[in-house]
C-alpha positions in Angstrom: -6.1 4.9 26.8 -3.0 4.3 24.6 -2.6 6.5 21.6 -3.0 4.6 18.3 0.2 4.6 16.1 0.0 7.1 13.2 0.6 4.3 10.6 -2.0 1.9 12.0 -4.8 3.2 9.8 -2.6 3.0 6.7 -1.6 -0.6 7.5 -5.2 -1.6 8.3 -6.4 -0.1 5.0 -3.7 -1.9 3.0 -4.7 -5.2 4.5 -8.4 -4.6 4.0 -8.0 -3.6 0.3 -6.1 -6.9 -0.3 -8.1 -9.4 1.9 -11.5 -8.1 2.8 -14.0 -8.9 0.0 -16.4 -6.4 1.6 -14.0 -3.5 1.1 -15.1 -1.3 -1.8 -11.5 -1.2 -3.2 -11.0 -5.0 -3.0 -11.9 -5.3 -6.7 -8.9 -3.2 -7.6 -6.5 -5.0 -5.2 -7.3 -8.4 -3.8 -9.5 -9.5 -6.6 -6.6 -8.7 -9.0 -4.1 -10.7 -7.0 -2.4 -7.9 -5.1 -1.1 -9.2 -1.7 0.8 -8.0 1.3 4.2 -9.7 2.0 4.1 -11.9 5.1 6.7 -9.6 6.8 4.1 -6.8 6.8 0.8 -8.8 6.8 1.5 -10.4 10.1 3.7 -7.9 11.9 2.7 -4.2 12.0 6.1 -3.4 13.6 7.9 -4.6 10.5 5.8 -2.3 8.3 6.7 0.6 10.5 10.4 -0.3 10.6 10.5 -0.7 6.8 8.5 2.4 5.8 9.6 4.8 8.4 7.5 7.8 9.3 5.0 9.1 6.8 6.0 12.6 5.5 3.2 15.2 5.8 0.9 15.0 2.8 2.2 11.6 1.5 0.4 8.3 1.1 1.5 4.7 0.7 2.5 4.0 -3.0 3.3 0.8 -4.8 6.1 1.8 -7.2 5.0 -0.9 -9.7 1.2 -0.8 -9.7 1.1 -4.4 -10.8 3.2 -5.5 -7.9 2.4 -6.4 -4.3 2.8 -4.5 -1.0 6.3 -5.3 0.0 9.4 -3.2 1.1 11.1 -3.1 -2.3 7.9 -2.0 -4.0 6.5 0.6 -1.6 7.4 4.2 -0.8 5.7 7.4 0.4 4.4 9.5 -2.5 2.4 12.6 -3.0 -1.1 12.3 -4.5 0.2 13.8 -7.8 3.0 11.1 -8.0 0.3 8.4 -7.4 -1.9 9.8 -10.1 0.9 9.3 -12.6 1.4 5.7 -11.4 -1.9 4.0 -12.1 -2.4 0.6 -13.8 -4.1 2.3 -16.8 -1.1 4.6 -17.3 1.1 2.3 -19.3 3.8 4.9 -20.1 6.3 3.2 -17.8 5.4 -0.4 -18.0 5.6 -3.1 -20.7 2.7 -5.5 -20.4 
């Protein structure tokens, strides 16, 4: 049996948060209009190419928490970095 790519679960979770109304996090993503760019939504290989390998202990982060999942708005970040970049933390964003 072929080994699953290490980024496949991250990609699947990203898509589910944005498009699966049964996902418990959908209300924070898809319901608020967060989408995945077509380059990533339809082609896992593009996601892997754009993001590169995930450093140990890092997770997928949207730089602008009001933006979509797309190459210019995503990076690998620590949990601490993500905690400082939440929608309700308006220190860095003008709404």
